[in-house]
C-alpha positions as CSV (number, residue, x, y, z in Angstrom):
1,M,0.0,0.0,0.0
2,N,1.3,3.4,-1.0
3,T,0.9,5.4,2.3
4,E,2.1,8.7,0.7
5,K,-1.2,9.0,-1.3
6,L,-3.5,8.3,1.7
7,S,-5.3,11.3,3.0
8,V,-6.1,11.8,6.7
9,N,-9.8,10.9,6.1
10,R,-8.8,7.6,4.4
11,V,-6.4,6.8,7.2
12,C,-9.2,7.3,9.8
13,I,-11.6,5.1,7.8
14,V,-9.1,2.3,7.3
15,F,-8.1,2.4,11.0
16,G,-11.7,2.4,12.1
17,V,-12.6,-0.6,9.9
18,L,-9.5,-2.5,11.1
19,L,-10.4,-1.8,14.7
20,L,-14.0,-2.9,14.1
21,L,-12.9,-6.2,12.4
22,L,-10.5,-6.9,15.2
23,S,-13.2,-6.3,17.8
24,A,-15.6,-8.6,16.0
25,S,-13.0,-11.3,15.7
26,M,-12.1,-11.2,19.4
27,S,-15.8,-11.3,20.3
28,L,-16.3,-14.4,18.1
29,I,-13.2,-16.1,19.5
30,L,-14.3,-15.6,23.1
31,Y,-17.8,-16.8,22.3
32,F,-16.6,-20.0,20.8
33,L,-14.2,-20.6,23.7
34,T,-16.8,-19.9,26.5
35,E,-20.1,-20.4,24.6
36,N,-21.6,-17.8,27.0
37,T,-23.9,-15.2,25.5
38,L,-23.3,-12.8,28.4
39,V,-19.6,-12.8,27.8
40,L,-20.2,-12.1,24.1
41,C,-22.4,-9.1,25.0
42,F,-19.9,-7.7,27.4
43,T,-17.1,-8.2,24.9
44,L,-19.1,-6.4,22.2
45,L,-20.0,-3.6,24.6
46,Y,-16.3,-3.2,25.5
47,A,-15.3,-3.3,21.9
48,A,-17.9,-0.7,21.1
49,G,-16.6,1.6,23.9
50,V,-13.0,1.2,22.7
51,F,-14.1,1.8,19.1
52,G,-16.0,4.9,20.1
53,C,-13.0,6.3,22.1
54,M,-10.6,5.6,19.3
55,M,-12.9,7.3,16.8
56,L,-13.3,10.3,19.1
57,F,-9.6,10.5,19.4
58,L,-9.1,10.3,15.6
59,I,-11.8,13.0,15.2
60,I,-10.0,15.3,17.7
61,I,-6.6,14.7,16.1
62,R,-8.1,15.3,12.6
63,R,-9.7,18.5,13.9
64,K,-6.4,19.7,15.4
65,L,-4.5,18.9,12.2
66,T,-7.1,20.8,10.1
67,L,-7.0,23.9,12.4
68,F,-3.2,23.8,12.4
69,S,-3.0,23.5,8.6
70,D,-5.5,26.4,8.2
71,S,-3.4,28.5,10.6
72,L,-0.2,27.6,8.8
73,C,-1.7,28.5,5.4
74,R,-2.9,31.8,6.8
75,M,0.6,32.5,8.2
76,L,2.2,31.7,4.9
77,D,-0.3,33.8,3.0
78,D,0.4,36.7,5.3
79,M,4.1,36.3,4.8
80,M,3.7,36.3,1.0
81,S,1.2,39.1,0.8
82,S,2.7,41.4,3.5
83,P,6.5,40.9,3.4
84,Q,7.0,43.8,5.9
85,K,4.6,42.4,8.5
86,A,5.8,39.8,10.9
87,P,3.6,36.6,11.0
88,Q,1.3,36.2,14.0
89,Y,1.0,32.9,15.9
90,T,-0.6,31.7,19.0
91,Q,1.8,31.1,21.9
92,G,1.6,27.9,23.9
93,E,3.6,24.9,24.9
94,N,2.7,22.3,22.3
95,L,4.0,20.9,19.0
96,F,2.0,23.2,16.8
97,Y,3.4,26.3,18.6
98,K,6.9,25.0,18.2
99,I,6.4,24.6,14.4
100,Q,4.8,28.0,14.1
101,H,7.6,29.5,16.2
102,R,10.3,27.9,13.9
103,I,8.5,29.3,10.8
104,S,8.3,32.7,12.4
105,R,12.1,32.6,13.1
106,L,12.7,31.4,9.5
107,Y,10.7,34.4,8.3
108,E,12.8,36.8,10.4
109,V,16.0,35.2,9.2
110,L,14.9,35.5,5.5
111,K,13.8,39.0,6.1
112,E,17.1,40.0,7.6
113,G,18.8,38.3,4.6
114,Q,16.7,40.2,2.2
115,S,17.5,43.5,4.0
116,S,21.2,42.7,4.0
117,I,21.1,41.9,0.3
118,A,19.2,45.1,-0.4
119,K,21.8,47.1,1.6
120,E,24.7,45.4,-0.3
121,Q,23.0,46.1,-3.6
122,E,22.5,49.7,-2.7
123,A,26.1,50.1,-1.5
124,L,27.3,48.4,-4.7
125,Q,25.2,50.7,-6.8
126,Q,26.5,53.7,-5.0
127,L,30.0,52.5,-5.4
128,V,29.6,52.0,-9.1
129,S,28.0,55.5,-9.4
130,D,30.9,57.0,-7.4
131,I,33.6,55.3,-9.4
132,S,31.8,56.3,-12.7
133,H,31.7,59.9,-11.5
134,Q,35.4,59.9,-10.5
135,V,36.5,58.3,-13.7
136,K,34.4,60.5,-16.0
137,T,36.5,63.7,-15.6
138,P,40.0,62.3,-16.3
139,M,38.6,60.2,-19.1
140,A,37.1,63.3,-20.7
141,N,40.4,65.2,-20.3
142,L,42.3,62.3,-21.9
143,K,40.0,62.2,-24.9
144,M,40.2,66.0,-25.3
145,I,44.0,66.0,-25.1
146,D,44.3,63.0,-27.5
147,A,42.0,64.7,-30.0
148,T,44.0,67.8,-29.8
149,L,47.3,66.0,-30.4
150,L,45.8,64.1,-33.4
151,E,44.1,67.0,-35.1
152,Q,46.6,69.8,-34.6
153,T,50.3,70.3,-35.4
154,M,52.2,71.8,-32.6
155,P,55.9,72.3,-31.6
156,P,57.7,69.7,-29.5
157,K,57.5,71.9,-26.3
158,K,53.7,72.1,-26.6
159,Q,53.5,68.4,-27.2
160,R,55.5,67.8,-24.1
161,E,53.0,69.9,-22.1
162,F,50.1,67.8,-23.4
163,L,52.0,64.6,-22.7
164,L,52.6,65.7,-19.1
165,A,48.9,66.5,-18.8
166,I,48.1,63.0,-20.0
167,K,50.5,61.6,-17.4
168,D,48.8,63.6,-14.6
169,Q,45.4,62.2,-15.6
170,L,46.7,58.6,-15.9
171,D,48.3,59.0,-12.4
172,K,45.0,60.2,-11.1
173,L,43.2,57.1,-12.6
174,D,45.9,54.8,-11.3
175,F,45.7,56.3,-7.7
176,L,41.9,55.9,-7.8
177,M,42.1,52.3,-8.9
178,Q,44.8,51.4,-6.4
179,S,42.8,53.1,-3.6
180,M,39.6,51.4,-4.5
181,L,41.4,48.0,-4.7
182,K,42.8,48.5,-1.2
183,T,39.4,49.5,0.2
184,S,37.7,46.6,-1.5
185,R,40.2,44.1,-0.2
186,L,39.8,45.4,3.3
187,E,36.0,45.6,3.3
188,T,35.5,42.1,1.8
189,G,38.0,40.6,4.2
190,V,40.4,39.4,1.5
191,I,43.2,40.9,3.6
192,A,43.3,40.2,7.3
193,L,45.1,42.7,9.4
194,K,48.0,41.1,11.3
195,M,48.2,43.1,14.5
196,S,51.0,42.8,17.0
197,E,52.7,45.0,19.6
198,Q,55.4,47.0,17.8
199,P,57.0,50.4,18.0
200,V,55.0,53.3,16.6
201,Y,58.3,55.1,15.8
202,D,59.1,52.8,12.9
203,T,55.6,52.9,11.4
204,L,55.5,56.7,11.6
205,A,58.9,57.0,10.1
206,A,57.9,54.9,7.1
207,S,54.7,57.1,6.6
208,L,56.7,60.3,6.9
209,G,59.2,59.1,4.2
210,G,56.4,59.3,1.6
211,I,55.6,62.9,2.2
212,L,58.9,64.6,3.0
213,L,59.8,65.3,-0.7
214,K,56.4,66.9,-1.3
215,A,56.7,69.0,1.8
216,E,60.2,70.1,0.8
217,K,58.9,71.3,-2.6
218,K,56.3,73.5,-0.8
219,N,58.9,74.6,1.9
220,I,56.7,73.1,4.6
221,E,58.4,72.5,7.9
222,V,57.8,69.0,9.3
223,S,58.6,68.4,13.0
224,V,58.2,65.1,14.9
225,D,58.0,64.3,18.6
226,C,57.8,60.5,19.0
227,P,59.6,58.6,21.8
228,Q,61.1,55.4,20.4
229,A,59.9,53.3,23.4
230,I,56.1,53.8,22.7
231,S,54.5,50.7,21.3
232,A,50.9,49.9,20.2
233,I,49.0,47.0,18.9
234,H,48.7,47.5,15.1
235,D,49.4,46.2,11.6
236,R,52.5,48.1,10.5
237,K,51.9,48.0,6.8
238,W,48.2,49.2,6.8
239,T,48.7,51.6,9.7
240,E,51.5,53.1,7.7
241,E,49.1,53.5,4.8
242,A,46.5,55.2,7.1
243,L,49.0,57.7,8.6
244,F,50.5,58.4,5.1
245,N,47.0,59.4,3.8
246,I,46.5,61.8,6.7
247,L,50.0,63.3,6.3
248,D,49.6,63.5,2.5
249,N,46.4,65.5,3.1
250,A,48.2,67.8,5.5
251,V,50.8,68.6,2.9
252,K,48.3,68.9,0.1
253,Y,46.1,71.4,2.0
254,T,48.8,73.4,3.7
255,P,50.0,76.4,1.8
256,K,53.7,77.1,1.1
257,D,55.9,77.9,4.0
258,G,53.5,76.2,6.4
259,K,54.1,73.8,9.2
260,I,53.2,70.2,10.1
261,H,53.8,68.8,13.6
262,V,53.5,65.2,14.6
263,A,53.3,64.3,18.3
264,V,53.0,60.8,19.8
265,S,52.0,60.2,23.4
266,A,51.0,57.2,25.5
267,L,47.7,57.3,27.2
268,E,46.3,54.7,29.6
269,M,44.7,52.5,27.0
270,Y,45.7,54.1,23.7
271,V,48.6,55.5,21.9
272,K,47.7,58.9,20.5
273,I,49.2,60.3,17.3
274,D,48.5,63.9,16.6
275,I,49.0,65.3,13.1
276,S,48.6,69.1,13.1
277,D,49.0,71.5,10.2
278,T,48.6,75.2,9.4
279,G,46.5,74.5,6.4
280,I,43.2,75.9,5.1
281,G,41.1,74.2,7.7
282,I,37.8,72.4,7.5
283,F,34.4,74.0,8.2
284,E,32.7,72.6,11.3
285,E,29.6,71.3,9.3
286,Q,32.0,69.4,7.0
287,Q,34.0,67.6,9.7
288,G,31.6,64.8,10.0
289,A,31.6,64.1,6.2
290,I,35.3,64.2,5.3
291,F,35.6,60.5,6.1
292,K,33.0,59.5,3.6
293,R,34.1,57.8,0.4
294,F,34.8,60.3,-2.4
295,Y,33.8,63.3,-0.3
296,R,35.5,66.6,-1.1
297,G,34.6,70.0,0.2
298,E,33.4,72.8,-2.1
299,T,36.5,74.8,-1.3
300,V,39.1,72.2,-2.4
301,H,37.9,71.3,-5.8
302,D,40.9,73.0,-7.4
303,I,43.3,70.9,-5.4
304,P,44.1,67.4,-6.9
305,G,42.5,64.5,-5.1
306,V,39.7,62.0,-5.3
307,G,38.5,62.1,-1.7
308,I,39.2,58.5,-0.6
309,G,42.4,58.9,1.5
310,L,40.6,59.7,4.8
311,Y,37.9,57.1,4.2
312,L,40.6,54.4,3.8
313,A,42.5,55.7,6.8
314,R,39.5,55.5,9.1
315,N,38.6,52.1,7.7
316,I,42.1,50.8,8.6
317,I,42.2,52.3,12.1
318,T,38.7,51.2,13.0
319,R,39.4,47.6,12.0
320,Q,42.3,47.7,14.5
321,S,40.0,48.7,17.4
322,G,41.2,52.3,17.1
323,F,39.5,55.6,16.1
324,I,40.3,59.0,14.6
325,K,39.2,62.4,15.9
326,V,39.5,65.7,14.0
327,A,39.6,69.3,15.2
328,S,39.9,72.2,12.8
329,E,39.5,75.9,12.3
330,V,39.1,77.5,8.9
331,G,42.2,79.6,8.0
332,V,44.2,78.3,11.0
333,G,44.7,74.6,10.4
334,S,43.6,71.1,11.3
335,S,44.6,68.4,13.8
336,F,43.9,64.7,13.2
337,S,44.3,62.5,16.3
338,V,44.8,58.7,15.6
339,F,44.2,56.4,18.6
340,L,45.7,52.9,18.5
341,P,45.2,50.3,21.3
342,R,48.1,49.7,23.6
343,F,47.0,46.2,24.6
């Protein structure tokens, strides 16, 4: 018999018939053994009582299953028709409640998954839009320069100027792609930060090495106060990248003959690295937005940059259980404070 095709009604009928036949058989056997009519009557009465109780039990079970299936269908219908509405179920301590509770939890998990996917899609769409916007300007400049070189005859000196302009645009695209690659590898967990206790002096020295030539060209005085004995828990390579981005911004937005001062101090739980400059400063209403990806203030559009250095710096420091604070005054300068855990 194929039990998979049997409905609840058919199961109840088959079970009732089998029980009835079994009762009749037992009654006949007892009658043939005792040949007593009274025993036969009591046996039939007992069998009828058992049969009635079993049928009542099956009816109650069938009713319970019917009510549960109806409730389950309503819950699923509500989940499909109103995805924002959590399914309702009757609380209790029974099997049906447990099943409904599991379905409700499954719904919440699926809803959280959908919400996470929606956020990731939105972030990806925003990222693609941001990259497209950043790439658009240098690509347009490259096309314009290329068209000019192809269509016009010009002396070698002028050609060199155009070629240098092409190099600047290519450098900008390369910097953008490299920065986006670093950010993407950090955010997706492709690169795991390897943190250990090591001197801040060596990390800071490597970061300063990348900006000293630029500072010298602008005659910017760079002073450093960093005791060699101070150590912090950090990944040297990536922390060097974060500090370089902050220092590079300090050089970029500090006018000629300005000053940059770096001071390192050990606090109770953190090592504090202050990077102060005498640059153009940041408006107070913009200080909360400068760490956003591709953000650039309205007053710095003429200065080369793509607005990803501070975003990457905060991402690196935050992933090491640290944080960055900024204080700035327009026309006076800015001070970025990087906090790295000591233990």
